[in-house]
Short mmCIF file of the C-alpha atoms (twelve columns), coordinates in Angstrom:
data_MODEL
# 
_entry.id   MODEL 
# 
loop_
_atom_site.group_PDB 
_atom_site.id 
_atom_site.type_symbol 
_atom_site.label_atom_id 
_atom_site.label_alt_id 
_atom_site.label_comp_id 
_atom_site.label_asym_id 
_atom_site.label_seq_id 
_atom_site.Cartn_x 
_atom_site.Cartn_y 
_atom_site.Cartn_z 
_atom_site.pdbx_PDB_model_num 
ATOM 1   C CA . UNK A 1   75.862  133.267 99.918  1 
ATOM 2   C CA . UNK A 2   76.212  129.662 101.069 1 
ATOM 3   C CA . UNK A 3   79.784  128.678 101.877 1 
ATOM 4   C CA . UNK A 4   78.959  125.715 104.121 1 
ATOM 5   C CA . UNK A 5   79.978  122.120 103.668 1 
ATOM 6   C CA . UNK A 6   76.422  121.385 102.519 1 
ATOM 7   C CA . UNK A 7   77.654  122.491 99.107  1 
ATOM 8   C CA . UNK A 8   79.548  119.190 98.949  1 
ATOM 9   C CA . UNK A 9   76.643  117.018 100.081 1 
ATOM 10  C CA . UNK A 10  74.935  114.647 97.654  1 
ATOM 11  C CA . UNK A 11  72.077  113.859 100.013 1 
ATOM 12  C CA . UNK A 12  68.899  113.192 98.045  1 
ATOM 13  C CA . UNK A 13  70.762  112.728 94.746  1 
ATOM 14  C CA . UNK A 14  70.751  109.597 92.608  1 
ATOM 15  C CA . UNK A 15  73.772  108.613 90.537  1 
ATOM 16  C CA . UNK A 16  74.301  106.159 87.692  1 
ATOM 17  C CA . UNK A 17  77.826  104.705 87.654  1 
ATOM 18  C CA . UNK A 18  78.771  102.476 84.731  1 
ATOM 19  C CA . UNK A 19  81.502  99.962  85.449  1 
ATOM 20  C CA . UNK A 20  80.602  100.446 89.095  1 
ATOM 21  C CA . UNK A 21  81.215  96.878  90.254  1 
ATOM 22  C CA . UNK A 22  84.990  96.801  89.778  1 
ATOM 23  C CA . UNK A 23  88.131  98.907  89.957  1 
ATOM 24  C CA . UNK A 24  87.864  102.662 89.875  1 
ATOM 25  C CA . UNK A 25  84.186  102.410 88.948  1 
ATOM 26  C CA . UNK A 26  83.444  100.705 92.240  1 
ATOM 27  C CA . UNK A 27  85.472  103.365 94.061  1 
ATOM 28  C CA . UNK A 28  83.399  106.049 92.323  1 
ATOM 29  C CA . UNK A 29  80.180  104.384 93.454  1 
ATOM 30  C CA . UNK A 30  81.401  104.243 97.042  1 
ATOM 31  C CA . UNK A 31  82.682  107.820 96.988  1 
ATOM 32  C CA . UNK A 32  79.307  109.114 95.836  1 
ATOM 33  C CA . UNK A 33  77.544  107.013 98.472  1 
ATOM 34  C CA . UNK A 34  79.837  108.364 101.186 1 
ATOM 35  C CA . UNK A 35  78.769  111.878 100.162 1 
ATOM 36  C CA . UNK A 36  75.097  110.920 100.477 1 
ATOM 37  C CA . UNK A 37  74.030  109.752 97.020  1 
ATOM 38  C CA . UNK A 38  72.033  106.648 96.211  1 
ATOM 39  C CA . UNK A 39  73.699  104.616 93.478  1 
ATOM 40  C CA . UNK A 40  72.493  102.759 90.396  1 
ATOM 41  C CA . UNK A 41  74.990  100.412 88.725  1 
ATOM 42  C CA . UNK A 42  74.322  98.799  85.330  1 
ATOM 43  C CA . UNK A 43  76.605  95.823  84.798  1 
ATOM 44  C CA . UNK A 44  77.290  93.463  81.922  1 
ATOM 45  C CA . UNK A 45  77.255  90.520  84.309  1 
ATOM 46  C CA . UNK A 46  75.835  90.138  87.788  1 
ATOM 47  C CA . UNK A 47  78.470  90.682  90.466  1 
ATOM 48  C CA . UNK A 48  78.787  89.002  93.850  1 
ATOM 49  C CA . UNK A 49  76.910  91.767  95.629  1 
ATOM 50  C CA . UNK A 50  80.053  93.386  97.038  1 
ATOM 51  C CA . UNK A 51  79.313  96.854  95.673  1 
ATOM 52  C CA . UNK A 52  75.763  96.755  96.981  1 
ATOM 53  C CA . UNK A 53  76.964  95.765  100.455 1 
ATOM 54  C CA . UNK A 54  79.568  98.536  100.491 1 
ATOM 55  C CA . UNK A 55  77.098  101.187 99.314  1 
ATOM 56  C CA . UNK A 56  74.465  100.103 101.813 1 
ATOM 57  C CA . UNK A 57  77.089  100.134 104.572 1 
ATOM 58  C CA . UNK A 58  77.293  103.881 103.878 1 
ATOM 59  C CA . UNK A 59  73.574  104.101 104.642 1 
ATOM 60  C CA . UNK A 60  72.600  104.616 101.013 1 
ATOM 61  C CA . UNK A 61  70.314  102.774 98.607  1 
ATOM 62  C CA . UNK A 62  71.748  100.618 95.848  1 
ATOM 63  C CA . UNK A 63  69.959  99.556  92.683  1 
ATOM 64  C CA . UNK A 64  71.127  98.091  89.417  1 
ATOM 65  C CA . UNK A 65  70.443  95.932  86.414  1 
ATOM 66  C CA . UNK A 66  72.213  93.593  84.046  1 
ATOM 67  C CA . UNK A 67  72.841  95.521  80.840  1 
ATOM 68  C CA . UNK A 68  75.234  95.649  77.916  1 
ATOM 69  C CA . UNK A 69  75.420  99.418  77.500  1 
ATOM 70  C CA . UNK A 70  76.701  98.994  73.943  1 
ATOM 71  C CA . UNK A 71  73.474  97.259  72.857  1 
ATOM 72  C CA . UNK A 72  70.750  99.263  71.047  1 
ATOM 73  C CA . UNK A 73  68.321  100.800 73.518  1 
ATOM 74  C CA . UNK A 74  70.282  99.672  76.578  1 
ATOM 75  C CA . UNK A 75  71.243  103.153 77.777  1 
ATOM 76  C CA . UNK A 76  67.628  104.321 77.575  1 
ATOM 77  C CA . UNK A 77  66.622  101.329 79.679  1 
ATOM 78  C CA . UNK A 78  69.331  102.144 82.242  1 
ATOM 79  C CA . UNK A 79  68.236  105.735 82.852  1 
ATOM 80  C CA . UNK A 80  64.570  104.740 82.908  1 
ATOM 81  C CA . UNK A 81  65.301  102.011 85.459  1 
ATOM 82  C CA . UNK A 82  67.269  104.425 87.631  1 
ATOM 83  C CA . UNK A 83  64.346  106.858 87.606  1 
ATOM 84  C CA . UNK A 84  61.814  104.131 88.345  1 
ATOM 85  C CA . UNK A 85  63.818  102.488 91.139  1 
ATOM 86  C CA . UNK A 86  65.405  105.510 92.820  1 
ATOM 87  C CA . UNK A 87  63.190  108.422 91.766  1 
ATOM 88  C CA . UNK A 88  65.461  110.696 89.732  1 
ATOM 89  C CA . UNK A 89  68.566  110.853 87.556  1 
ATOM 90  C CA . UNK A 90  70.867  113.517 88.986  1 
ATOM 91  C CA . UNK A 91  74.417  112.330 88.301  1 
ATOM 92  C CA . UNK A 92  75.886  110.165 85.533  1 
ATOM 93  C CA . UNK A 93  79.427  108.823 85.799  1 
ATOM 94  C CA . UNK A 94  80.595  107.277 82.534  1 
ATOM 95  C CA . UNK A 95  83.371  105.088 83.925  1 
ATOM 96  C CA . UNK A 96  82.949  101.824 82.000  1 
ATOM 97  C CA . UNK A 97  85.838  101.203 79.661  1 
ATOM 98  C CA . UNK A 98  88.250  98.665  78.217  1 
ATOM 99  C CA . UNK A 99  91.803  98.817  76.927  1 
ATOM 100 C CA . UNK A 100 93.110  96.423  74.287  1 
ATOM 101 C CA . UNK A 101 96.799  96.762  73.460  1 
ATOM 102 C CA . UNK A 102 98.801  95.622  70.444  1 
ATOM 103 C CA . UNK A 103 101.483 96.750  68.035  1 
ATOM 104 C CA . UNK A 104 100.231 98.997  65.261  1 
ATOM 105 C CA . UNK A 105 100.611 96.344  62.558  1 
ATOM 106 C CA . UNK A 106 98.354  93.998  64.500  1 
ATOM 107 C CA . UNK A 107 95.850  96.520  65.796  1 
ATOM 108 C CA . UNK A 108 92.833  95.950  63.567  1 
ATOM 109 C CA . UNK A 109 89.090  96.653  63.590  1 
ATOM 110 C CA . UNK A 110 88.480  93.645  65.815  1 
ATOM 111 C CA . UNK A 111 90.286  95.546  68.584  1 
ATOM 112 C CA . UNK A 112 89.255  99.050  67.528  1 
ATOM 113 C CA . UNK A 113 85.476  98.594  67.288  1 
ATOM 114 C CA . UNK A 114 84.675  97.279  70.786  1 
ATOM 115 C CA . UNK A 115 86.736  100.026 72.392  1 
ATOM 116 C CA . UNK A 116 84.955  102.744 70.434  1 
ATOM 117 C CA . UNK A 117 81.624  101.160 71.357  1 
ATOM 118 C CA . UNK A 118 82.102  101.045 75.109  1 
ATOM 119 C CA . UNK A 119 84.604  103.833 75.813  1 
ATOM 120 C CA . UNK A 120 83.021  106.503 73.630  1 
ATOM 121 C CA . UNK A 121 79.676  105.625 72.031  1 
ATOM 122 C CA . UNK A 122 78.133  104.203 75.217  1 
ATOM 123 C CA . UNK A 123 79.239  107.288 77.159  1 
ATOM 124 C CA . UNK A 124 77.545  109.491 74.567  1 
ATOM 125 C CA . UNK A 125 74.355  107.434 74.558  1 
ATOM 126 C CA . UNK A 126 74.017  107.321 78.327  1 
ATOM 127 C CA . UNK A 127 74.581  111.061 78.624  1 
ATOM 128 C CA . UNK A 128 72.116  111.676 75.803  1 
ATOM 129 C CA . UNK A 129 69.437  109.541 77.442  1 
ATOM 130 C CA . UNK A 130 70.029  111.145 80.855  1 
ATOM 131 C CA . UNK A 131 69.221  114.559 79.419  1 
ATOM 132 C CA . UNK A 132 65.602  113.409 78.998  1 
ATOM 133 C CA . UNK A 133 65.371  113.724 82.772  1 
ATOM 134 C CA . UNK A 134 67.961  116.406 83.473  1 
ATOM 135 C CA . UNK A 135 66.675  119.073 81.070  1 
ATOM 136 C CA . UNK A 136 63.099  119.115 82.450  1 
ATOM 137 C CA . UNK A 137 64.343  119.195 86.060  1 
ATOM 138 C CA . UNK A 138 66.898  121.886 85.127  1 
ATOM 139 C CA . UNK A 139 69.752  120.220 86.951  1 
ATOM 140 C CA . UNK A 140 72.244  117.434 86.452  1 
ATOM 141 C CA . UNK A 141 75.880  116.423 86.529  1 
ATOM 142 C CA . UNK A 142 77.487  114.373 83.764  1 
ATOM 143 C CA . UNK A 143 80.999  113.200 84.631  1 
ATOM 144 C CA . UNK A 144 82.942  111.471 81.886  1 
ATOM 145 C CA . UNK A 145 86.023  109.495 82.851  1 
ATOM 146 C CA . UNK A 146 88.880  110.681 80.702  1 
ATOM 147 C CA . UNK A 147 92.554  109.733 81.078  1 
ATOM 148 C CA . UNK A 148 96.093  110.964 80.699  1 
ATOM 149 C CA . UNK A 149 95.583  109.566 77.199  1 
ATOM 150 C CA . UNK A 150 93.158  112.453 76.629  1 
ATOM 151 C CA . UNK A 151 96.363  114.519 76.366  1 
ATOM 152 C CA . UNK A 152 99.009  112.002 75.285  1 
ATOM 153 C CA . UNK A 153 99.510  109.363 72.633  1 
ATOM 154 C CA . UNK A 154 100.784 106.020 73.799  1 
ATOM 155 C CA . UNK A 155 102.348 102.915 72.328  1 
ATOM 156 C CA . UNK A 156 100.041 100.011 71.428  1 
ATOM 157 C CA . UNK A 157 96.939  102.046 72.305  1 
ATOM 158 C CA . UNK A 158 95.551  103.875 69.237  1 
ATOM 159 C CA . UNK A 159 91.919  103.144 70.085  1 
ATOM 160 C CA . UNK A 160 92.287  103.946 73.778  1 
ATOM 161 C CA . UNK A 161 93.961  107.274 73.029  1 
ATOM 162 C CA . UNK A 162 91.361  108.052 70.362  1 
ATOM 163 C CA . UNK A 163 88.442  107.327 72.687  1 
ATOM 164 C CA . UNK A 164 89.887  109.328 75.563  1 
ATOM 165 C CA . UNK A 165 90.640  112.295 73.305  1 
ATOM 166 C CA . UNK A 166 87.068  111.879 72.090  1 
ATOM 167 C CA . UNK A 167 85.729  111.925 75.649  1 
ATOM 168 C CA . UNK A 168 87.474  115.244 76.278  1 
ATOM 169 C CA . UNK A 169 85.968  116.738 73.113  1 
ATOM 170 C CA . UNK A 170 82.526  115.304 73.805  1 
ATOM 171 C CA . UNK A 171 82.632  116.802 77.298  1 
ATOM 172 C CA . UNK A 172 83.246  120.275 75.875  1 
ATOM 173 C CA . UNK A 173 80.582  119.913 73.179  1 
ATOM 174 C CA . UNK A 174 77.885  118.767 75.620  1 
ATOM 175 C CA . UNK A 175 78.805  121.535 78.055  1 
ATOM 176 C CA . UNK A 176 78.272  124.084 75.284  1 
ATOM 177 C CA . UNK A 177 74.697  122.894 74.773  1 
ATOM 178 C CA . UNK A 178 73.625  121.863 78.260  1 
ATOM 179 C CA . UNK A 179 74.988  124.670 80.439  1 
ATOM 180 C CA . UNK A 180 71.903  126.733 79.591  1 
ATOM 181 C CA . UNK A 181 69.802  124.048 81.301  1 
ATOM 182 C CA . UNK A 182 71.899  124.174 84.508  1 
ATOM 183 C CA . UNK A 183 73.558  120.861 83.645  1 
ATOM 184 C CA . UNK A 184 77.296  120.637 84.235  1 
ATOM 185 C CA . UNK A 185 79.335  118.336 81.999  1 
ATOM 186 C CA . UNK A 186 82.906  117.699 83.083  1 
ATOM 187 C CA . UNK A 187 85.538  114.982 82.879  1 
ATOM 188 C CA . UNK A 188 87.819  113.392 85.440  1 
ATOM 189 C CA . UNK A 189 91.202  112.207 84.171  1 
ATOM 190 C CA . UNK A 190 92.966  109.748 86.497  1 
ATOM 191 C CA . UNK A 191 96.685  109.158 86.233  1 
ATOM 192 C CA . UNK A 192 98.355  105.902 87.269  1 
ATOM 193 C CA . UNK A 193 96.376  104.172 90.016  1 
ATOM 194 C CA . UNK A 194 96.935  101.016 92.024  1 
ATOM 195 C CA . UNK A 195 94.114  98.764  90.833  1 
ATOM 196 C CA . UNK A 196 93.839  95.222  89.537  1 
ATOM 197 C CA . UNK A 197 94.317  96.427  85.960  1 
ATOM 198 C CA . UNK A 198 97.784  97.832  86.818  1 
ATOM 199 C CA . UNK A 199 98.858  94.908  89.003  1 
ATOM 200 C CA . UNK A 200 101.166 93.416  86.354  1 
ATOM 201 C CA . UNK A 201 103.050 96.689  85.942  1 
ATOM 202 C CA . UNK A 202 103.341 97.249  89.679  1 
ATOM 203 C CA . UNK A 203 104.626 93.723  90.250  1 
ATOM 204 C CA . UNK A 204 107.472 94.239  87.752  1 
ATOM 205 C CA . UNK A 205 110.154 96.166  89.679  1 
ATOM 206 C CA . UNK A 206 111.635 97.879  86.618  1 
ATOM 207 C CA . UNK A 207 108.276 98.842  85.107  1 
ATOM 208 C CA . UNK A 208 106.975 99.952  88.485  1 
ATOM 209 C CA . UNK A 209 109.977 102.209 89.032  1 
ATOM 210 C CA . UNK A 210 109.634 103.770 85.566  1 
ATOM 211 C CA . UNK A 211 106.101 104.847 86.429  1 
ATOM 212 C CA . UNK A 212 107.015 106.175 89.865  1 
ATOM 213 C CA . UNK A 213 109.992 108.078 88.471  1 
ATOM 214 C CA . UNK A 214 107.602 109.983 86.206  1 
ATOM 215 C CA . UNK A 215 105.235 110.998 89.020  1 
ATOM 216 C CA . UNK A 216 106.365 114.001 91.091  1 
ATOM 217 C CA . UNK A 217 104.320 112.691 94.035  1 
ATOM 218 C CA . UNK A 218 106.551 109.615 93.980  1 
ATOM 219 C CA . UNK A 219 103.804 107.012 94.279  1 
ATOM 220 C CA . UNK A 220 100.910 105.357 92.497  1 
ATOM 221 C CA . UNK A 221 97.524  106.871 93.143  1 
ATOM 222 C CA . UNK A 222 95.104  105.185 95.498  1 
ATOM 223 C CA . UNK A 223 91.436  105.122 94.407  1 
ATOM 224 C CA . UNK A 224 90.632  107.240 97.465  1 
ATOM 225 C CA . UNK A 225 92.722  110.022 95.896  1 
ATOM 226 C CA . UNK A 226 89.971  110.456 93.292  1 
ATOM 227 C CA . UNK A 227 87.039  110.753 95.657  1 
ATOM 228 C CA . UNK A 228 87.328  114.436 96.493  1 
ATOM 229 C CA . UNK A 229 87.550  115.397 92.839  1 
ATOM 230 C CA . UNK A 230 84.625  113.158 91.902  1 
ATOM 231 C CA . UNK A 231 82.356  114.424 94.670  1 
ATOM 232 C CA . UNK A 232 83.288  118.009 93.785  1 
ATOM 233 C CA . UNK A 233 82.212  117.502 90.170  1 
ATOM 234 C CA . UNK A 234 78.974  115.817 91.325  1 
ATOM 235 C CA . UNK A 235 77.873  118.373 93.933  1 
ATOM 236 C CA . UNK A 236 76.632  121.965 94.059  1 
ATOM 237 C CA . UNK A 237 80.124  123.260 94.778  1 
ATOM 238 C CA . UNK A 238 80.944  122.817 91.069  1 
ATOM 239 C CA . UNK A 239 77.803  124.446 89.650  1 
ATOM 240 C CA . UNK A 240 79.904  127.000 87.721  1 
ATOM 241 C CA . UNK A 241 82.522  124.495 86.578  1 
ATOM 242 C CA . UNK A 242 81.654  123.276 83.106  1 
ATOM 243 C CA . UNK A 243 83.419  121.667 80.171  1 
ATOM 244 C CA . UNK A 244 86.535  121.053 82.245  1 
ATOM 245 C CA . UNK A 245 88.787  117.987 82.401  1 
ATOM 246 C CA . UNK A 246 90.120  117.672 85.940  1 
ATOM 247 C CA . UNK A 247 93.398  115.751 86.051  1 
ATOM 248 C CA . UNK A 248 94.258  113.751 89.178  1 
ATOM 249 C CA . UNK A 249 97.688  112.312 88.449  1 
ATOM 250 C CA . UNK A 250 100.152 113.225 91.197  1 
ATOM 251 C CA . UNK A 251 101.746 115.657 88.739  1 
ATOM 252 C CA . UNK A 252 102.486 113.125 85.979  1 
ATOM 253 C CA . UNK A 253 101.680 115.519 83.120  1 
ATOM 254 C CA . UNK A 254 104.089 118.214 84.286  1 
ATOM 255 C CA . UNK A 255 107.189 115.998 84.207  1 
# 
């Protein structure tokens, strides 16, 4: 039996990270690189090269392409490009997502449809296309980014809650079919993290305190708090973990 730290190494693995140029997605890309993976980032718009520089500073290769992953055929092009540029498709992190908020009487299809397309349908399509490589090689890790809203409701967020509940269900369904091919499909559910998207809440003293009061750890999460969980789900150490949603929330759900 192998109980060494090599179980947590991603050396020689290639990972696709959607949304990998900003926020938690960028942190995921860097966490995988720190563990030894080369990283492929599809992005809707070209970034300033920051993610590439940070990944390469870890001694890893970076590749990417401009792609709207909600467009027909885009996800197939992404996995093919990853294979062609890096040599394999070993890990997929479905972290791209958007959140549009509004009161229920104003929340219409114009807000609903784009969230379903990127948060749920694109995650399905990318995972589906990745299996073209993972099934023949009899290995692979698909990590879907869920949320506390995979378990809760939430005011002004019917589409976000629906997509994140959907991600949890999709994770279980794909596990049920792909485990036989030695492919692990799991989800990572972050709680409240200090990123640009939460800056407005954190800068409002009353709103900030309401969040902290609900977290037993007594603080917002830092993106680095997710790295151990992400690397675990991406490496050999989790080869018998499948269909699970791993919550990293400082205890938010228990209070």
